FIMARLUM-495282 format. One record per residue (C-alpha): x, y, z; residue in three letters. Coordinates in nm, 2 decimals. Each point is the difference from the previous one (the first is absolute). Layout:
<r X="X" Y="Y" Z="Z" aa="ALA"/>
...
This chain:
<r X="-1.55" Y="1.84" Z="0.25" aa="UNK"/>
<r X="0.09" Y="-0.29" Z="0.23" aa="UNK"/>
<r X="0.34" Y="-0.08" Z="0.13" aa="UNK"/>
<r X="0.02" Y="-0.31" Z="-0.20" aa="UNK"/>
<r X="-0.08" Y="0.19" Z="-0.32" aa="UNK"/>
<r X="0.28" Y="0.25" Z="0.09" aa="UNK"/>
<r X="0.25" Y="-0.28" Z="0.06" aa="UNK"/>
<r X="-0.09" Y="-0.17" Z="-0.33" aa="UNK"/>
<r X="0.01" Y="0.31" Z="-0.21" aa="UNK"/>
<r X="0.33" Y="0.14" Z="0.15" aa="UNK"/>
<r X="0.18" Y="-0.34" Z="0.01" aa="UNK"/>
<r X="-0.09" Y="-0.08" Z="-0.36" aa="UNK"/>
<r X="0.06" Y="0.36" Z="-0.12" aa="UNK"/>
<r X="0.34" Y="0.02" Z="0.17" aa="UNK"/>
<r X="0.10" Y="-0.34" Z="-0.14" aa="UNK"/>
<r X="-0.09" Y="0.07" Z="-0.36" aa="UNK"/>
<r X="0.14" Y="0.36" Z="0.02" aa="UNK"/>
<r X="0.33" Y="-0.14" Z="0.13" aa="UNK"/>
<r X="0.00" Y="-0.27" Z="-0.27" aa="UNK"/>
<r X="-0.06" Y="0.26" Z="-0.28" aa="UNK"/>
<r X="0.26" Y="0.24" Z="0.13" aa="UNK"/>
<r X="0.25" Y="-0.28" Z="0.05" aa="UNK"/>
<r X="-0.03" Y="-0.10" Z="-0.36" aa="UNK"/>
<r X="-0.02" Y="0.35" Z="-0.15" aa="UNK"/>
<r X="0.24" Y="0.20" Z="0.23" aa="UNK"/>
<r X="0.27" Y="0.01" Z="-0.27" aa="UNK"/>
<r X="0.10" Y="-0.15" Z="-0.33" aa="UNK"/>
<r X="0.21" Y="-0.28" Z="0.15" aa="UNK"/>
<r X="-0.28" Y="-0.11" Z="0.24" aa="UNK"/>
<r X="-0.25" Y="-0.02" Z="-0.29" aa="UNK"/>
<r X="0.26" Y="-0.18" Z="-0.22" aa="UNK"/>
<r X="0.07" Y="-0.25" Z="0.27" aa="UNK"/>
<r X="-0.37" Y="-0.06" Z="0.04" aa="UNK"/>
<r X="-0.07" Y="-0.05" Z="-0.37" aa="UNK"/>
<r X="0.31" Y="-0.22" Z="-0.02" aa="UNK"/>
<r X="-0.14" Y="-0.22" Z="0.28" aa="UNK"/>
<r X="-0.31" Y="-0.06" Z="-0.22" aa="UNK"/>
<r X="0.21" Y="-0.24" Z="-0.22" aa="UNK"/>
<r X="-0.09" Y="-0.27" Z="0.24" aa="UNK"/>
<r X="-0.34" Y="0.01" Z="-0.17" aa="UNK"/>
<r X="0.12" Y="-0.18" Z="-0.31" aa="UNK"/>
<r X="-0.32" Y="0.06" Z="-0.20" aa="UNK"/>
<r X="0.05" Y="0.38" Z="0.04" aa="UNK"/>
<r X="0.21" Y="0.12" Z="-0.30" aa="UNK"/>
<r X="0.30" Y="0.23" Z="0.08" aa="UNK"/>
<r X="-0.15" Y="0.28" Z="-0.21" aa="UNK"/>
<r X="-0.32" Y="0.00" Z="0.22" aa="UNK"/>
<r X="0.18" Y="0.01" Z="0.34" aa="UNK"/>
<r X="0.03" Y="0.38" Z="0.02" aa="UNK"/>
<r X="-0.38" Y="0.03" Z="-0.08" aa="UNK"/>
<r X="-0.07" Y="-0.26" Z="0.26" aa="UNK"/>
<r X="0.20" Y="0.19" Z="0.25" aa="UNK"/>
<r X="-0.18" Y="0.32" Z="-0.07" aa="UNK"/>
<r X="-0.34" Y="-0.18" Z="0.02" aa="UNK"/>
<r X="0.10" Y="-0.15" Z="0.34" aa="UNK"/>
<r X="0.09" Y="0.34" Z="0.14" aa="UNK"/>
<r X="-0.32" Y="0.15" Z="-0.15" aa="UNK"/>
<r X="-0.22" Y="-0.27" Z="0.17" aa="UNK"/>
<r X="0.18" Y="0.05" Z="0.33" aa="UNK"/>
<r X="-0.05" Y="0.38" Z="-0.02" aa="UNK"/>
<r X="-0.36" Y="-0.05" Z="-0.10" aa="UNK"/>
<r X="-0.06" Y="-0.21" Z="0.31" aa="UNK"/>
<r X="0.15" Y="0.28" Z="0.21" aa="UNK"/>
<r X="-0.22" Y="0.26" Z="-0.16" aa="UNK"/>
<r X="-0.32" Y="-0.21" Z="0.02" aa="UNK"/>
<r X="0.06" Y="-0.05" Z="0.38" aa="UNK"/>
<r X="0.01" Y="0.37" Z="0.06" aa="UNK"/>
<r X="-0.36" Y="0.09" Z="-0.08" aa="UNK"/>
<r X="-0.28" Y="-0.17" Z="0.19" aa="UNK"/>
<r X="-0.21" Y="-0.05" Z="-0.31" aa="UNK"/>
<r X="0.27" Y="-0.19" Z="-0.18" aa="UNK"/>
<r X="0.14" Y="-0.20" Z="0.29" aa="UNK"/>
<r X="-0.20" Y="-0.32" Z="-0.09" aa="UNK"/>
<r X="0.16" Y="0.01" Z="-0.35" aa="UNK"/>
<r X="0.34" Y="0.05" Z="0.16" aa="UNK"/>
<r X="-0.04" Y="-0.29" Z="0.24" aa="UNK"/>
<r X="-0.12" Y="-0.23" Z="-0.28" aa="UNK"/>
<r X="0.29" Y="0.11" Z="-0.23" aa="UNK"/>
<r X="0.25" Y="-0.05" Z="0.29" aa="UNK"/>
<r X="-0.13" Y="-0.35" Z="0.07" aa="UNK"/>
<r X="0.00" Y="-0.10" Z="-0.37" aa="UNK"/>
<r X="0.35" Y="0.15" Z="-0.05" aa="UNK"/>
<r X="0.14" Y="-0.19" Z="0.30" aa="UNK"/>
<r X="-0.15" Y="-0.32" Z="-0.12" aa="UNK"/>
<r X="0.14" Y="0.05" Z="-0.35" aa="UNK"/>
<r X="0.35" Y="0.09" Z="0.14" aa="UNK"/>
<r X="0.00" Y="-0.31" Z="0.23" aa="UNK"/>
<r X="-0.12" Y="-0.23" Z="-0.27" aa="UNK"/>
<r X="0.25" Y="0.12" Z="-0.25" aa="UNK"/>
<r X="0.29" Y="-0.05" Z="0.24" aa="UNK"/>
<r X="-0.13" Y="-0.34" Z="0.10" aa="UNK"/>
<r X="-0.02" Y="-0.10" Z="-0.37" aa="UNK"/>
<r X="0.37" Y="0.08" Z="-0.04" aa="UNK"/>
<r X="0.09" Y="-0.21" Z="0.31" aa="UNK"/>
<r X="-0.22" Y="-0.29" Z="-0.12" aa="UNK"/>
<r X="0.19" Y="-0.01" Z="-0.33" aa="UNK"/>
<r X="0.32" Y="-0.03" Z="0.19" aa="UNK"/>
<r X="0.10" Y="0.36" Z="-0.07" aa="UNK"/>
<r X="0.17" Y="0.24" Z="0.23" aa="UNK"/>
<r X="-0.23" Y="0.28" Z="0.10" aa="UNK"/>
<r X="0.12" Y="0.33" Z="0.15" aa="UNK"/>
<r X="-0.22" Y="0.26" Z="0.15" aa="UNK"/>
<r X="0.07" Y="0.36" Z="-0.09" aa="UNK"/>
<r X="-0.33" Y="0.10" Z="0.15" aa="UNK"/>
<r X="0.14" Y="0.31" Z="0.17" aa="UNK"/>
<r X="0.30" Y="0.07" Z="-0.23" aa="UNK"/>
<r X="0.25" Y="-0.22" Z="0.19" aa="UNK"/>
<r X="0.09" Y="-0.36" Z="-0.07" aa="UNK"/>
<r X="-0.14" Y="-0.27" Z="0.21" aa="UNK"/>
<r X="-0.03" Y="-0.37" Z="-0.05" aa="UNK"/>
<r X="-0.36" Y="-0.10" Z="-0.06" aa="UNK"/>
<r X="-0.10" Y="-0.22" Z="0.28" aa="UNK"/>
<r X="-0.25" Y="-0.08" Z="0.28" aa="UNK"/>
<r X="0.03" Y="0.35" Z="0.16" aa="UNK"/>
<r X="-0.12" Y="0.17" Z="-0.33" aa="UNK"/>
<r X="-0.29" Y="-0.25" Z="-0.03" aa="UNK"/>
<r X="-0.10" Y="0.06" Z="0.36" aa="UNK"/>
<r X="0.02" Y="0.37" Z="-0.05" aa="UNK"/>
<r X="-0.21" Y="-0.01" Z="-0.31" aa="UNK"/>
<r X="-0.26" Y="-0.22" Z="0.16" aa="UNK"/>
<r X="-0.03" Y="0.22" Z="0.31" aa="UNK"/>
<r X="-0.03" Y="0.31" Z="-0.23" aa="UNK"/>
<r X="-0.27" Y="-0.18" Z="-0.20" aa="UNK"/>
<r X="-0.19" Y="-0.08" Z="0.32" aa="UNK"/>
<r X="0.02" Y="0.36" Z="0.10" aa="UNK"/>
<r X="-0.14" Y="0.11" Z="-0.34" aa="UNK"/>
<r X="-0.28" Y="-0.25" Z="0.04" aa="UNK"/>
<r X="-0.07" Y="0.11" Z="0.36" aa="UNK"/>
<r X="-0.02" Y="0.36" Z="-0.11" aa="UNK"/>
<r X="-0.31" Y="-0.06" Z="-0.21" aa="UNK"/>
<r X="-0.23" Y="-0.10" Z="0.29" aa="UNK"/>
<r X="0.17" Y="0.26" Z="0.22" aa="UNK"/>
<r X="-0.13" Y="0.27" Z="-0.24" aa="UNK"/>
<r X="-0.36" Y="-0.13" Z="0.05" aa="UNK"/>
<r X="0.03" Y="-0.06" Z="0.37" aa="UNK"/>
<r X="0.12" Y="0.35" Z="0.09" aa="UNK"/>
<r X="-0.32" Y="0.20" Z="0.08" aa="UNK"/>
<r X="0.18" Y="0.22" Z="0.26" aa="UNK"/>
<r X="0.31" Y="0.18" Z="-0.10" aa="UNK"/>
<r X="0.31" Y="-0.03" Z="0.22" aa="UNK"/>
<r X="0.10" Y="0.32" Z="0.19" aa="UNK"/>
<r X="0.24" Y="0.20" Z="-0.21" aa="UNK"/>
<r X="0.29" Y="-0.01" Z="0.24" aa="UNK"/>
<r X="-0.04" Y="-0.38" Z="0.05" aa="UNK"/>
<r X="-0.03" Y="-0.05" Z="-0.38" aa="UNK"/>
<r X="0.32" Y="0.20" Z="-0.06" aa="UNK"/>
<r X="0.19" Y="-0.19" Z="0.26" aa="UNK"/>
<r X="-0.12" Y="-0.33" Z="-0.14" aa="UNK"/>
<r X="0.12" Y="0.11" Z="-0.35" aa="UNK"/>
<r X="0.34" Y="0.10" Z="0.13" aa="UNK"/>
<r X="0.04" Y="-0.33" Z="0.19" aa="UNK"/>
<r X="-0.11" Y="-0.20" Z="-0.30" aa="UNK"/>
<r X="0.24" Y="0.19" Z="-0.23" aa="UNK"/>
<r X="0.29" Y="-0.04" Z="0.24" aa="UNK"/>
<r X="-0.07" Y="-0.37" Z="0.05" aa="UNK"/>
<r X="-0.03" Y="-0.06" Z="-0.37" aa="UNK"/>
<r X="0.33" Y="0.17" Z="-0.08" aa="UNK"/>
<r X="0.17" Y="-0.20" Z="0.28" aa="UNK"/>
<r X="-0.14" Y="-0.32" Z="-0.14" aa="UNK"/>
<r X="0.11" Y="0.08" Z="-0.35" aa="UNK"/>
<r X="0.35" Y="0.05" Z="0.12" aa="UNK"/>
<r X="0.02" Y="-0.27" Z="0.27" aa="UNK"/>
<r X="0.30" Y="-0.16" Z="-0.16" aa="UNK"/>
<r X="0.19" Y="0.33" Z="0.00" aa="UNK"/>
<r X="-0.10" Y="0.06" Z="0.37" aa="UNK"/>
<r X="0.11" Y="-0.35" Z="0.10" aa="UNK"/>
<r X="0.34" Y="0.06" Z="-0.18" aa="UNK"/>
<r X="0.06" Y="0.32" Z="0.21" aa="UNK"/>
<r X="-0.06" Y="-0.19" Z="0.32" aa="UNK"/>
<r X="0.22" Y="-0.29" Z="-0.09" aa="UNK"/>
């Protein structure tokens, strides 16, 4: 397992796990997420709870697929496709002149350039992970691999909450 593979798997896994937990942590978070789906005008209100459950299921599926070496390629592809779909859906709301909010991690955030950049970077990581799987003939030493995973997880959590961290320092 290469260091790049570790970074890709951990970063994407932590991101999608945080997204799923943020939406499903309690009834009010899930309700807020499904309510935010009204911006997709073609999605009938009665289908929003099912769409919310499906979103969380896909996010948790990505996490599970990224755990096992044999299913990592499927997890990386599903992560890339999911990120592209999320970004395209939000962009379509903006193009129609709608007001898009991102409840990606349970909180409310205006959809904007930072979410697009985040999703594009995560998509690039997912796509980089595929060749990293093939180009890793020599496994990283266990201690170095563990340290890489901890650093990647910590950096990912910090990036997911960069606005909160900036607020504390203001």
